[in-house]
C-alpha positions in Angstrom: 0.3 0.4 -0.3 1.3 3.3 -1.0 -0.2 4.8 2.3 2.5 5.2 5.2 1.9 2.4 7.9 1.9 3.8 11.2 5.2 2.4 11.6 6.3 4.1 8.9 5.0 7.6 10.5 6.5 7.4 13.0 10.2 6.2 11.2 9.7 9.2 9.0 8.8 11.7 11.3 12.0 10.8 13.1 14.8 10.8 9.5 13.3 14.2 9.2 14.0 15.4 12.5 17.6 13.5 12.3 18.6 15.5 9.1 16.4 18.9 10.3 17.7 19.4 13.9 18.3 22.8 14.0 14.8 23.8 13.3 12.3 20.6 14.0 11.3 18.7 17.5 9.6 15.9 17.6 7.4 14.9 20.2 4.4 12.9 21.7 1.5 14.8 22.7 -0.3 11.9 24.7 -1.2 8.5 23.7 -5.0 6.7 21.8 -6.7 4.6 23.7 -4.6 1.2 22.4 -1.6 3.0 24.1 0.1 4.6 20.0 2.1 7.7 20.3 -0.1 10.5 19.0 3.3 12.8 17.3 4.0 16.3 16.8 6.4 18.1 14.8 7.5 21.6 16.0 9.2 23.8 13.4 10.6 27.2 14.6 13.5 29.5 14.0 15.1 31.5 16.3 12.7 34.4 16.2 11.2 35.6 19.7 7.8 35.3 20.5 6.6 34.1 17.1 3.2 33.6 15.9 1.9 30.1 16.1 -0.2 27.8 14.4 -1.5 24.5 14.1 -1.6 21.6 11.8 -3.6 18.4 11.7 -4.1 15.3 9.9 -6.2 11.9 11.1 -8.6 13.2 13.6 -10.7 10.5 11.0 -8.6 7.2 10.6 -10.2 6.3 7.2 -8.9 9.8 5.5 -5.4 8.8 4.3 -4.9 11.1 2.5 -4.6 14.1 5.6 -2.3 12.5 7.6 0.4 12.7 4.3 -1.2 16.3 3.5 0.7 17.1 7.1 3.9 14.7 6.2 3.7 16.7 2.9 3.9 20.2 4.0 6.4 19.3 7.2 9.2 17.8 4.2 7.6 21.6 2.3 8.8 23.6 5.4 11.9 21.8 6.2 13.6 21.1 2.4 12.4 24.6 1.8 14.0 26.2 4.8 17.4 25.1 3.2 16.3 26.3 -0.5 13.5 28.3 -0.6 13.7 32.3 1.0 10.2 32.8 1.3 9.7 29.4 3.3 12.8 30.7 5.1 11.5 33.4 6.0 8.9 31.9 7.7 10.4 29.3 8.9 12.5 31.9 10.8 9.8 33.9 12.0 6.6 31.4 13.1 6.8 28.4 15.7 4.7 25.8 13.4 3.5 22.7 15.3 2.2 19.6 12.9 0.1 17.0 14.4 -0.2 14.5 11.7 -1.7 11.7 13.2 -4.3 12.5 15.9 -5.8 9.2 15.4 -3.8 6.2 15.3 -6.2 3.8 16.1 -8.3 4.0 13.6 -5.7 4.9 11.3 -4.4 1.4 11.9 -7.7 0.0 11.2 -9.0 2.2 8.6 -11.8 3.4 11.2 -13.6 6.8 10.6 -13.7 6.7 14.8 -11.3 5.8 17.6 -11.1 2.3 18.9 -13.9 3.1 21.7 -16.1 3.8 18.5 -15.6 7.7 19.2 -15.9 10.6 16.1 -13.1 12.4 17.6 -14.5 15.3 15.7 -17.6 15.2 17.9 -15.6 14.8 21.0 -15.0 18.8 21.5 -16.9 20.4 24.0 -18.4 23.3 21.8 -22.2 22.2 21.2 -21.6 18.7 22.2 -25.1 19.1 24.6 -26.7 19.7 20.8 -25.8 17.0 19.2 -29.2 15.7 19.5 -30.4 11.8 20.0 -28.5 10.0 17.1 -25.0 11.4 18.3 -26.2 9.7 21.7 -25.7 5.8 20.0 -23.0 4.1 20.1 -24.3 2.7 16.8 -24.1 5.9 15.0 -20.7 6.5 12.6 -20.7 9.7 14.0 -21.3 8.9 18.0 -19.9 11.9 19.8 -18.7 9.7 23.2 -20.3 9.7 26.7 -19.0 13.1 27.1 -17.1 15.9 25.9 -13.1 15.1 26.0 -14.2 11.6 26.8 -11.4 10.0 24.7 -7.5 10.3 24.9 -6.9 11.7 21.6 -9.4 14.8 22.0 -7.7 15.7 25.4 -4.3 14.8 24.0 -4.7 17.4 21.0 -6.5 20.2 24.3 -3.3 19.8 26.1 -1.2 21.2 23.6 -3.8 24.2 22.9 -4.3 25.2 25.9 -0.4 25.4 26.3 -0.1 27.8 23.0 -1.8 30.3 21.4 -2.2 29.4 18.4 -3.5 32.2 15.6 -4.5 30.3 13.0 -5.1 26.5 12.2 -5.8 24.3 9.9 -7.4 20.4 9.7 -6.9 17.9 7.0 -9.9 15.5 5.6 -12.0 14.2 2.7 -13.6 14.6 0.6 -15.1 16.9 0.0 -13.7 19.9 -1.9 -14.4 22.6 0.6 -12.4 24.9 2.5 -14.9 25.0 5.8 -14.7 27.7 8.7 -16.5 28.2 11.7 -19.2 27.7 12.7 -19.9 24.0 11.8 -22.6 23.7 14.8 -25.0 26.7 13.9 -25.8 28.2 10.4 -25.3 31.4 12.5 -22.5 33.7 11.6 -19.1 34.1 13.5 -18.7 37.8 14.6 -15.9 37.3 11.9 -17.7 35.9 9.9 -16.3 38.3 6.7 -12.8 38.3 7.7 -12.6 34.1 7.7 -14.6 33.8 4.7 -12.3 36.5 2.7 -8.8 34.1 3.9 -10.6 31.0 2.6 -11.3 32.9 -0.5 -7.2 33.8 -0.2 -6.6 29.7 0.1 -8.4 28.6 -2.8 -6.9 30.8 -4.8 -3.9 29.1 -4.2 -4.7 26.0 -5.1 -3.4 25.4 -8.5 -5.5 22.2 -9.9 -8.9 22.0 -7.6 -10.0 24.8 -6.5 -12.2 24.5 -3.6 -15.8 25.5 -2.4 -14.6 28.1 0.3 -17.8 27.7 2.9 -18.9 27.7 6.5 -18.5 24.3 7.6 -22.2 23.9 8.2 -23.4 24.8 4.5 -23.8 20.9 4.2 -25.0 20.0 7.6 -24.4 20.6 11.1 -20.9 18.9 12.7 -21.3 19.3 16.7 -18.1 19.0 18.6 -15.7 19.5 15.8 -12.2 20.9 16.7 -12.5 24.0 14.4 -15.8 25.3 16.2 -14.0 24.7 20.0 -10.3 26.2 19.3 -12.3 29.6 17.7 -14.9 29.9 20.6 -12.1 29.3 23.0 -9.2 30.0 22.0 -10.3 33.0 20.0 -8.2 31.0 16.5 -9.1 31.5 13.5 -9.1 28.3 12.3 -10.0 26.1 8.8 -10.5 23.0 7.4 -9.8 21.6 4.1 -11.9 18.3 2.8 -9.3 17.2 -0.1 -11.2 16.5 -3.2 -14.3 17.0 -4.9 -17.6 14.8 -4.5 -17.1 14.7 -8.8 -14.6 13.0 -8.8 -16.9 9.8 -7.4 -19.9 11.1 -10.3 -17.0 10.8 -13.0 -15.2 7.4 -12.3 -18.0 4.7 -11.7 -15.4 2.0 -10.9 -14.8 3.9 -7.1 -18.0 3.9 -6.3 -17.8 0.3 -4.3 -14.2 1.2 -3.1 -15.4 2.4 0.0 -11.7 3.3 0.7 -11.2 5.5 -2.7 -14.1 7.7 -1.6 -11.8 9.1 1.1 -8.2 8.6 -0.8 -7.0 9.3 -3.5 -5.3 6.5 -6.1 -1.5 6.3 -6.1 -1.4 8.0 -9.2 -3.5 10.6 -8.0 -2.4 11.3 -4.7 0.3 13.9 -5.5 -1.1 16.1 -7.2 -4.1 16.3 -4.4 -1.3 16.8 -1.7 0.1 19.6 -4.0 -2.6 21.1 -4.6 -3.4 22.0 -0.8 0.7 23.3 0.2 -0.7 27.0 -1.0 -3.4 27.1 1.1 -1.4 26.3 4.4 1.2 28.0 3.4 -0.5 31.3 2.7 -2.2 30.2 6.7 1.7 30.7 7.4 2.4 34.0 5.8 -0.6 35.6 7.8 0.1 34.4 11.0 1.3 37.1 12.5 -1.4 39.1 11.9 -4.3 37.4 10.2 -7.2 40.0 11.4 -5.5 42.7 9.8 -6.3 40.9 6.6 -9.8 42.9 5.6 -8.0 46.3 6.5 -5.3 45.1 4.0 -7.9 44.5 1.2 -9.7 47.6 1.8 -5.9 49.6 1.3 -5.4 47.5 -1.4 
């Protein structure tokens, strides 16, 4: 299989850390229910009090492309630090945290949920109480868990987010062709709606192959207890989600329909293009991390 095994992910991260120890630190922010480590990479230069950005993949274990998207971003940052002046400047003036695989047990099992059957992106506190009767059923694919942060995986990312003030954050999922922003739990507009929308549109403009739809996450349905709403509500972080790939690929490729793995993950030949398509949006978030709320003012002056 061209998607890395859990063990290979750990090996690859260690290789990157060893080759770039001047800017890369490798840590474990916690362990999964089945005691697998949850790795985190910190990439930073020597700037004092740099703005901080967070990138997360693998919240849903069957969405392996999101894990590889974070791995690809790590590779772009460390190689660019050596060879690309723009990226070198970004890394030198930022503190970047990358959690490629939040749900190791689900990844090993190719399961959306963790080993206890909980959808981790419904297990955060914001709007958890509004999850409805289905969200309380263990058999439901989007089972939210017995209470907020009931799972060791969500507890691990909570600890990181509580310790560090991230100005921007981005998590990678599949397969909606969407650049989403708060709120997911409600169709009401957040107070920063125009800013979030403008950033999402700028992210879209950086996609070279497929242009995804910039939308409030509740545009399609109402995910309660998701990470983006939690970070925005609790910490004021401008948090986004990218759903990699577009629905159209399922309609134009009937051979994909009976193969659920390919609903969420590109084939080996398609994977590099989908990863490169989302490097630009991630780098754009890093560019604006020092003053993301100044974007609207900059647009008005342009």
